[in-house]
PDB file with one MODEL, atoms N, CA, C and O in Angstrom:
MODEL        1
ATOM      1  N   MET A   1      30.149 -24.434   7.100  1.00  0.00           N
ATOM      2  CA  MET A   1      28.934 -23.875   7.680  1.00  0.00           C
ATOM      3  C   MET A   1      28.779 -22.541   6.765  1.00  0.00           C
ATOM      4  O   MET A   1      29.739 -21.863   6.401  1.00  0.00           O
ATOM      5  N   LYS A   2      27.361 -22.259   6.436  1.00  0.00           N
ATOM      6  CA  LYS A   2      27.188 -21.056   5.678  1.00  0.00           C
ATOM      7  C   LYS A   2      26.436 -19.958   6.680  1.00  0.00           C
ATOM      8  O   LYS A   2      25.399 -20.358   7.209  1.00  0.00           O
ATOM      9  N   ILE A   3      26.843 -18.714   6.957  1.00  0.00           N
ATOM     10  CA  ILE A   3      26.477 -17.725   7.608  1.00  0.00           C
ATOM     11  C   ILE A   3      25.586 -16.625   6.834  1.00  0.00           C
ATOM     12  O   ILE A   3      26.113 -15.925   5.969  1.00  0.00           O
ATOM     13  N   VAL A   4      24.446 -16.514   7.113  1.00  0.00           N
ATOM     14  CA  VAL A   4      23.742 -15.294   6.695  1.00  0.00           C
ATOM     15  C   VAL A   4      24.166 -14.073   7.490  1.00  0.00           C
ATOM     16  O   VAL A   4      24.105 -14.063   8.719  1.00  0.00           O
ATOM     17  N   ILE A   5      24.633 -12.953   6.710  1.00  0.00           N
ATOM     18  CA  ILE A   5      24.967 -11.807   7.537  1.00  0.00           C
ATOM     19  C   ILE A   5      24.310 -10.676   7.092  1.00  0.00           C
ATOM     20  O   ILE A   5      24.551 -10.161   6.000  1.00  0.00           O
ATOM     21  N   GLU A   6      23.368 -10.198   8.000  1.00  0.00           N
ATOM     22  CA  GLU A   6      22.666  -9.006   8.018  1.00  0.00           C
ATOM     23  C   GLU A   6      23.378  -7.586   8.172  1.00  0.00           C
ATOM     24  O   GLU A   6      24.175  -7.426   9.096  1.00  0.00           O
ATOM     25  N   GLY A   7      23.148  -6.736   7.435  1.00  0.00           N
ATOM     26  CA  GLY A   7      23.863  -5.470   7.605  1.00  0.00           C
ATOM     27  C   GLY A   7      24.924  -5.138   6.405  1.00  0.00           C
ATOM     28  O   GLY A   7      25.313  -3.981   6.247  1.00  0.00           O
ATOM     29  N   MET A   8      25.301  -6.028   5.705  1.00  0.00           N
ATOM     30  CA  MET A   8      26.381  -5.824   4.658  1.00  0.00           C
ATOM     31  C   MET A   8      25.799  -5.137   3.470  1.00  0.00           C
ATOM     32  O   MET A   8      24.851  -5.667   2.890  1.00  0.00           O
ATOM     33  N   ARG A   9      26.312  -3.941   3.039  1.00  0.00           N
ATOM     34  CA  ARG A   9      25.898  -3.168   1.904  1.00  0.00           C
ATOM     35  C   ARG A   9      26.762  -2.870   0.917  1.00  0.00           C
ATOM     36  O   ARG A   9      26.372  -2.274  -0.087  1.00  0.00           O
ATOM     37  N   SER A  10      28.026  -3.242   1.081  1.00  0.00           N
ATOM     38  CA  SER A  10      29.057  -2.745   0.023  1.00  0.00           C
ATOM     39  C   SER A  10      30.186  -3.802   0.063  1.00  0.00           C
ATOM     40  O   SER A  10      30.168  -4.763   0.832  1.00  0.00           O
ATOM     41  N   GLY A  11      31.208  -3.535  -0.865  1.00  0.00           N
ATOM     42  CA  GLY A  11      32.518  -4.280  -0.850  1.00  0.00           C
ATOM     43  C   GLY A  11      33.312  -3.987   0.295  1.00  0.00           C
ATOM     44  O   GLY A  11      34.177  -4.797   0.629  1.00  0.00           O
ATOM     45  N   GLU A  12      33.134  -2.926   0.949  1.00  0.00           N
ATOM     46  CA  GLU A  12      33.779  -2.490   2.217  1.00  0.00           C
ATOM     47  C   GLU A  12      33.307  -3.368   3.389  1.00  0.00           C
ATOM     48  O   GLU A  12      34.038  -3.729   4.311  1.00  0.00           O
ATOM     49  N   CYS A  13      32.154  -3.635   3.268  1.00  0.00           N
ATOM     50  CA  CYS A  13      31.547  -4.568   4.186  1.00  0.00           C
ATOM     51  C   CYS A  13      32.095  -5.957   4.197  1.00  0.00           C
ATOM     52  O   CYS A  13      32.330  -6.596   5.222  1.00  0.00           O
ATOM     53  N   ILE A  14      32.295  -6.405   2.872  1.00  0.00           N
ATOM     54  CA  ILE A  14      32.839  -7.639   2.719  1.00  0.00           C
ATOM     55  C   ILE A  14      34.192  -7.788   3.280  1.00  0.00           C
ATOM     56  O   ILE A  14      34.541  -8.786   3.910  1.00  0.00           O
ATOM     57  N   GLN A  15      35.051  -6.631   3.002  1.00  0.00           N
ATOM     58  CA  GLN A  15      36.305  -6.803   3.589  1.00  0.00           C
ATOM     59  C   GLN A  15      36.322  -6.628   4.974  1.00  0.00           C
ATOM     60  O   GLN A  15      37.198  -7.174   5.644  1.00  0.00           O
ATOM     61  N   ARG A  16      35.324  -5.823   5.563  1.00  0.00           N
ATOM     62  CA  ARG A  16      35.454  -6.044   6.940  1.00  0.00           C
ATOM     63  C   ARG A  16      35.103  -7.369   7.639  1.00  0.00           C
ATOM     64  O   ARG A  16      35.624  -7.806   8.665  1.00  0.00           O
ATOM     65  N   VAL A  17      34.140  -7.924   6.913  1.00  0.00           N
ATOM     66  CA  VAL A  17      33.993  -9.362   7.634  1.00  0.00           C
ATOM     67  C   VAL A  17      35.000 -10.426   7.340  1.00  0.00           C
ATOM     68  O   VAL A  17      35.200 -11.374   8.099  1.00  0.00           O
ATOM     69  N   ARG A  18      35.650 -10.226   6.167  1.00  0.00           N
ATOM     70  CA  ARG A  18      36.853 -11.025   5.759  1.00  0.00           C
ATOM     71  C   ARG A  18      37.972 -10.934   6.700  1.00  0.00           C
ATOM     72  O   ARG A  18      38.600 -11.915   7.098  1.00  0.00           O
ATOM     73  N   ARG A  19      38.230  -9.569   7.086  1.00  0.00           N
ATOM     74  CA  ARG A  19      39.391  -9.241   8.181  1.00  0.00           C
ATOM     75  C   ARG A  19      38.979  -9.765   9.518  1.00  0.00           C
ATOM     76  O   ARG A  19      39.822 -10.299  10.239  1.00  0.00           O
ATOM     77  N   ALA A  20      37.758  -9.647   9.885  1.00  0.00           N
ATOM     78  CA  ALA A  20      37.217 -10.257  11.125  1.00  0.00           C
ATOM     79  C   ALA A  20      37.379 -11.767  11.124  1.00  0.00           C
ATOM     80  O   ALA A  20      37.745 -12.275  12.184  1.00  0.00           O
ATOM     81  N   LEU A  21      37.148 -12.584  10.034  1.00  0.00           N
ATOM     82  CA  LEU A  21      37.045 -13.932  10.239  1.00  0.00           C
ATOM     83  C   LEU A  21      38.608 -14.493  10.128  1.00  0.00           C
ATOM     84  O   LEU A  21      38.996 -15.506  10.708  1.00  0.00           O
ATOM     85  N   GLU A  22      39.345 -13.740   9.368  1.00  0.00           N
ATOM     86  CA  GLU A  22      40.926 -14.076   9.458  1.00  0.00           C
ATOM     87  C   GLU A  22      41.593 -13.976  10.689  1.00  0.00           C
ATOM     88  O   GLU A  22      42.741 -14.392  10.843  1.00  0.00           O
ATOM     89  N   GLN A  23      40.827 -13.365  11.706  1.00  0.00           N
ATOM     90  CA  GLN A  23      41.349 -13.342  13.153  1.00  0.00           C
ATOM     91  C   GLN A  23      41.116 -14.485  13.806  1.00  0.00           C
ATOM     92  O   GLN A  23      41.701 -14.676  14.872  1.00  0.00           O
ATOM     93  N   VAL A  24      40.240 -15.433  13.298  1.00  0.00           N
ATOM     94  CA  VAL A  24      39.798 -16.682  14.060  1.00  0.00           C
ATOM     95  C   VAL A  24      40.766 -17.776  13.699  1.00  0.00           C
ATOM     96  O   VAL A  24      40.781 -18.200  12.543  1.00  0.00           O
ATOM     97  N   GLN A  25      41.576 -18.260  14.618  1.00  0.00           N
ATOM     98  CA  GLN A  25      42.741 -19.123  14.342  1.00  0.00           C
ATOM     99  C   GLN A  25      42.120 -20.487  14.035  1.00  0.00           C
ATOM    100  O   GLN A  25      41.248 -21.063  14.686  1.00  0.00           O
ATOM    101  N   GLY A  26      42.814 -20.947  12.775  1.00  0.00           N
ATOM    102  CA  GLY A  26      42.211 -22.254  12.447  1.00  0.00           C
ATOM    103  C   GLY A  26      40.918 -22.387  11.513  1.00  0.00           C
ATOM    104  O   GLY A  26      40.474 -23.437  11.047  1.00  0.00           O
ATOM    105  N   LEU A  27      40.474 -21.258  11.362  1.00  0.00           N
ATOM    106  CA  LEU A  27      39.059 -21.184  10.704  1.00  0.00           C
ATOM    107  C   LEU A  27      39.442 -21.075   9.071  1.00  0.00           C
ATOM    108  O   LEU A  27      40.193 -20.213   8.615  1.00  0.00           O
ATOM    109  N   GLN A  28      38.877 -21.963   8.399  1.00  0.00           N
ATOM    110  CA  GLN A  28      38.959 -21.939   6.988  1.00  0.00           C
ATOM    111  C   GLN A  28      37.997 -21.050   6.287  1.00  0.00           C
ATOM    112  O   GLN A  28      36.823 -21.414   6.351  1.00  0.00           O
ATOM    113  N   ILE A  29      38.243 -20.003   5.657  1.00  0.00           N
ATOM    114  CA  ILE A  29      37.301 -19.137   4.964  1.00  0.00           C
ATOM    115  C   ILE A  29      37.185 -19.512   3.535  1.00  0.00           C
ATOM    116  O   ILE A  29      38.136 -19.338   2.773  1.00  0.00           O
ATOM    117  N   ARG A  30      35.994 -20.050   3.115  1.00  0.00           N
ATOM    118  CA  ARG A  30      35.822 -20.569   1.645  1.00  0.00           C
ATOM    119  C   ARG A  30      35.155 -19.478   0.803  1.00  0.00           C
ATOM    120  O   ARG A  30      35.421 -19.382  -0.395  1.00  0.00           O
ATOM    121  N   GLU A  31      34.330 -18.692   1.383  1.00  0.00           N
ATOM    122  CA  GLU A  31      33.820 -17.432   0.496  1.00  0.00           C
ATOM    123  C   GLU A  31      33.384 -16.405   1.388  1.00  0.00           C
ATOM    124  O   GLU A  31      33.018 -16.746   2.513  1.00  0.00           O
ATOM    125  N   VAL A  32      33.367 -15.211   1.064  1.00  0.00           N
ATOM    126  CA  VAL A  32      32.619 -14.140   1.642  1.00  0.00           C
ATOM    127  C   VAL A  32      32.046 -13.370   0.684  1.00  0.00           C
ATOM    128  O   VAL A  32      32.762 -12.904  -0.202  1.00  0.00           O
ATOM    129  N   ARG A  33      30.818 -13.144   0.707  1.00  0.00           N
ATOM    130  CA  ARG A  33      29.912 -12.326  -0.147  1.00  0.00           C
ATOM    131  C   ARG A  33      29.161 -11.564   0.440  1.00  0.00           C
ATOM    132  O   ARG A  33      28.978 -11.709   1.648  1.00  0.00           O
ATOM    133  N   LEU A  34      28.520 -10.532  -0.296  1.00  0.00           N
ATOM    134  CA  LEU A  34      27.394  -9.563   0.111  1.00  0.00           C
ATOM    135  C   LEU A  34      26.370 -10.507   0.660  1.00  0.00           C
ATOM    136  O   LEU A  34      25.715 -11.317   0.005  1.00  0.00           O
ATOM    137  N   GLY A  35      26.310 -10.265   2.143  1.00  0.00           N
ATOM    138  CA  GLY A  35      25.017 -10.957   2.736  1.00  0.00           C
ATOM    139  C   GLY A  35      25.519 -12.366   3.355  1.00  0.00           C
ATOM    140  O   GLY A  35      24.809 -12.862   4.230  1.00  0.00           O
ATOM    141  N   SER A  36      26.555 -12.961   3.006  1.00  0.00           N
ATOM    142  CA  SER A  36      26.820 -14.350   3.572  1.00  0.00           C
ATOM    143  C   SER A  36      28.289 -14.735   3.627  1.00  0.00           C
ATOM    144  O   SER A  36      29.130 -14.045   3.051  1.00  0.00           O
ATOM    145  N   ALA A  37      28.608 -15.822   4.307  1.00  0.00           N
ATOM    146  CA  ALA A  37      30.033 -16.236   4.220  1.00  0.00           C
ATOM    147  C   ALA A  37      30.003 -17.672   4.361  1.00  0.00           C
ATOM    148  O   ALA A  37      29.040 -18.153   4.958  1.00  0.00           O
ATOM    149  N   VAL A  38      31.024 -18.541   3.848  1.00  0.00           N
ATOM    150  CA  VAL A  38      31.062 -19.879   4.090  1.00  0.00           C
ATOM    151  C   VAL A  38      32.345 -20.054   4.545  1.00  0.00           C
ATOM    152  O   VAL A  38      33.354 -19.641   3.974  1.00  0.00           O
ATOM    153  N   VAL A  39      32.300 -20.747   5.710  1.00  0.00           N
ATOM    154  CA  VAL A  39      33.695 -21.135   6.519  1.00  0.00           C
ATOM    155  C   VAL A  39      33.672 -22.648   6.982  1.00  0.00           C
ATOM    156  O   VAL A  39      32.620 -23.286   6.948  1.00  0.00           O
ATOM    157  N   ASP A  40      34.675 -23.115   7.347  1.00  0.00           N
ATOM    158  CA  ASP A  40      34.845 -24.427   7.943  1.00  0.00           C
ATOM    159  C   ASP A  40      35.638 -24.310   9.129  1.00  0.00           C
ATOM    160  O   ASP A  40      36.609 -23.554   9.136  1.00  0.00           O
ATOM    161  N   GLY A  41      35.275 -25.077  10.267  1.00  0.00           N
ATOM    162  CA  GLY A  41      36.059 -25.159  11.355  1.00  0.00           C
ATOM    163  C   GLY A  41      35.344 -26.002  12.428  1.00  0.00           C
ATOM    164  O   GLY A  41      34.288 -26.513  12.054  1.00  0.00           O
ATOM    165  N   ASP A  42      35.729 -26.235  13.683  1.00  0.00           N
ATOM    166  CA  ASP A  42      35.314 -26.924  14.517  1.00  0.00           C
ATOM    167  C   ASP A  42      34.198 -26.069  15.115  1.00  0.00           C
ATOM    168  O   ASP A  42      33.932 -24.957  14.658  1.00  0.00           O
ATOM    169  N   ALA A  43      33.491 -26.666  16.243  1.00  0.00           N
ATOM    170  CA  ALA A  43      32.252 -25.935  16.801  1.00  0.00           C
ATOM    171  C   ALA A  43      32.900 -24.483  17.564  1.00  0.00           C
ATOM    172  O   ALA A  43      32.308 -23.404  17.513  1.00  0.00           O
ATOM    173  N   LYS A  44      34.064 -24.666  18.185  1.00  0.00           N
ATOM    174  CA  LYS A  44      34.624 -23.486  18.617  1.00  0.00           C
ATOM    175  C   LYS A  44      35.135 -22.389  17.742  1.00  0.00           C
ATOM    176  O   LYS A  44      35.179 -21.220  18.124  1.00  0.00           O
ATOM    177  N   GLN A  45      35.541 -22.807  16.500  1.00  0.00           N
ATOM    178  CA  GLN A  45      35.935 -21.869  15.699  1.00  0.00           C
ATOM    179  C   GLN A  45      34.725 -21.093  14.937  1.00  0.00           C
ATOM    180  O   GLN A  45      34.768 -19.924  14.553  1.00  0.00           O
ATOM    181  N   GLN A  46      33.641 -21.994  14.805  1.00  0.00           N
ATOM    182  CA  GLN A  46      32.377 -21.453  14.110  1.00  0.00           C
ATOM    183  C   GLN A  46      31.816 -20.476  15.097  1.00  0.00           C
ATOM    184  O   GLN A  46      31.391 -19.404  14.667  1.00  0.00           O
ATOM    185  N   ALA A  47      31.767 -20.767  16.507  1.00  0.00           N
ATOM    186  CA  ALA A  47      31.257 -19.826  17.533  1.00  0.00           C
ATOM    187  C   ALA A  47      32.050 -18.344  17.442  1.00  0.00           C
ATOM    188  O   ALA A  47      31.505 -17.241  17.398  1.00  0.00           O
ATOM    189  N   ALA A  48      33.533 -18.639  17.426  1.00  0.00           N
ATOM    190  CA  ALA A  48      34.238 -17.617  17.301  1.00  0.00           C
ATOM    191  C   ALA A  48      34.023 -16.652  16.104  1.00  0.00           C
ATOM    192  O   ALA A  48      34.100 -15.437  16.287  1.00  0.00           O
ATOM    193  N   ALA A  49      33.730 -17.227  14.763  1.00  0.00           N
ATOM    194  CA  ALA A  49      33.551 -16.678  13.579  1.00  0.00           C
ATOM    195  C   ALA A  49      32.074 -15.915  13.928  1.00  0.00           C
ATOM    196  O   ALA A  49      32.111 -14.732  13.590  1.00  0.00           O
ATOM    197  N   LEU A  50      31.126 -16.221  14.370  1.00  0.00           N
ATOM    198  CA  LEU A  50      29.840 -15.517  14.540  1.00  0.00           C
ATOM    199  C   LEU A  50      30.211 -14.437  15.450  1.00  0.00           C
ATOM    200  O   LEU A  50      29.712 -13.354  15.146  1.00  0.00           O
ATOM    201  N   ASP A  51      30.941 -14.447  16.466  1.00  0.00           N
ATOM    202  CA  ASP A  51      31.301 -13.463  17.491  1.00  0.00           C
ATOM    203  C   ASP A  51      32.100 -12.361  16.835  1.00  0.00           C
ATOM    204  O   ASP A  51      31.854 -11.171  17.033  1.00  0.00           O
ATOM    205  N   ALA A  52      33.164 -12.844  15.966  1.00  0.00           N
ATOM    206  CA  ALA A  52      33.929 -11.772  15.154  1.00  0.00           C
ATOM    207  C   ALA A  52      33.116 -10.971  14.321  1.00  0.00           C
ATOM    208  O   ALA A  52      33.356  -9.769  14.203  1.00  0.00           O
ATOM    209  N   ILE A  53      32.152 -11.531  13.714  1.00  0.00           N
ATOM    210  CA  ILE A  53      31.163 -10.869  12.566  1.00  0.00           C
ATOM    211  C   ILE A  53      30.351  -9.929  13.314  1.00  0.00           C
ATOM    212  O   ILE A  53      30.069  -8.835  12.827  1.00  0.00           O
ATOM    213  N   GLU A  54      29.903 -10.328  14.614  1.00  0.00           N
ATOM    214  CA  GLU A  54      29.113  -9.466  15.379  1.00  0.00           C
ATOM    215  C   GLU A  54      30.012  -8.225  15.791  1.00  0.00           C
ATOM    216  O   GLU A  54      29.529  -7.105  15.630  1.00  0.00           O
ATOM    217  N   LYS A  55      31.201  -8.345  16.275  1.00  0.00           N
ATOM    218  CA  LYS A  55      32.034  -7.354  16.660  1.00  0.00           C
ATOM    219  C   LYS A  55      32.379  -6.407  15.661  1.00  0.00           C
ATOM    220  O   LYS A  55      32.686  -5.241  15.907  1.00  0.00           O
ATOM    221  N   ALA A  56      32.319  -6.974  14.403  1.00  0.00           N
ATOM    222  CA  ALA A  56      32.537  -6.133  13.318  1.00  0.00           C
ATOM    223  C   ALA A  56      31.590  -5.267  12.831  1.00  0.00           C
ATOM    224  O   ALA A  56      31.771  -4.457  11.921  1.00  0.00           O
ATOM    225  N   GLY A  57      30.346  -5.488  13.591  1.00  0.00           N
ATOM    226  CA  GLY A  57      29.119  -4.603  13.260  1.00  0.00           C
ATOM    227  C   GLY A  57      28.079  -5.099  12.539  1.00  0.00           C
ATOM    228  O   GLY A  57      27.247  -4.363  12.007  1.00  0.00           O
ATOM    229  N   PHE A  58      28.053  -6.545  12.463  1.00  0.00           N
ATOM    230  CA  PHE A  58      26.877  -7.145  11.524  1.00  0.00           C
ATOM    231  C   PHE A  58      26.112  -8.232  12.413  1.00  0.00           C
ATOM    232  O   PHE A  58      26.446  -8.594  13.542  1.00  0.00           O
ATOM    233  N   GLN A  59      25.134  -8.629  11.749  1.00  0.00           N
ATOM    234  CA  GLN A  59      24.136  -9.528  12.431  1.00  0.00           C
ATOM    235  C   GLN A  59      24.381 -10.938  11.723  1.00  0.00           C
ATOM    236  O   GLN A  59      23.958 -11.073  10.575  1.00  0.00           O
ATOM    237  N   PRO A  60      25.026 -11.965  12.333  1.00  0.00           N
ATOM    238  CA  PRO A  60      25.255 -13.259  11.743  1.00  0.00           C
ATOM    239  C   PRO A  60      24.202 -14.216  12.055  1.00  0.00           C
ATOM    240  O   PRO A  60      23.658 -14.160  13.157  1.00  0.00           O
ATOM    241  N   HIS A  61      23.852 -15.111  11.170  1.00  0.00           N
ATOM    242  CA  HIS A  61      22.794 -16.227  11.728  1.00  0.00           C
ATOM    243  C   HIS A  61      23.211 -17.496  10.956  1.00  0.00           C
ATOM    244  O   HIS A  61      23.496 -17.275   9.779  1.00  0.00           O
ATOM    245  N   ILE A  62      23.288 -18.518  11.282  1.00  0.00           N
ATOM    246  CA  ILE A  62      23.661 -19.742  10.836  1.00  0.00           C
ATOM    247  C   ILE A  62      22.604 -20.235   9.725  1.00  0.00           C
ATOM    248  O   ILE A  62      21.486 -20.548  10.131  1.00  0.00           O
ATOM    249  N   SER A  63      22.877 -20.320   8.392  1.00  0.00           N
ATOM    250  CA  SER A  63      21.842 -20.885   7.518  1.00  0.00           C
ATOM    251  C   SER A  63      21.491 -22.319   7.715  1.00  0.00           C
ATOM    252  O   SER A  63      22.347 -23.180   7.917  1.00  0.00           O
ATOM    253  N   ALA A  64      20.285 -22.543   7.656  1.00  0.00           N
ATOM    254  CA  ALA A  64      19.764 -24.018   7.788  1.00  0.00           C
ATOM    255  C   ALA A  64      20.026 -24.844   6.490  1.00  0.00           C
ATOM    256  O   ALA A  64      19.677 -26.023   6.428  1.00  0.00           O
TER     257      ALA A  64
ENDMDL
END
């Protein structure tokens, strides 16, 4: 699943998102870049990933 993430502006933001995603048990993080992330997981893990990114202070949206 590709997630578009609004509000990321620096390398520190990338690290904050990565740390947030690492807290989601069972989620496979394929890539975190400025403005997006690519992860693999079931529906529950994907929902938890969006929640974790939001709690880290960013606005996540699933890319179509």
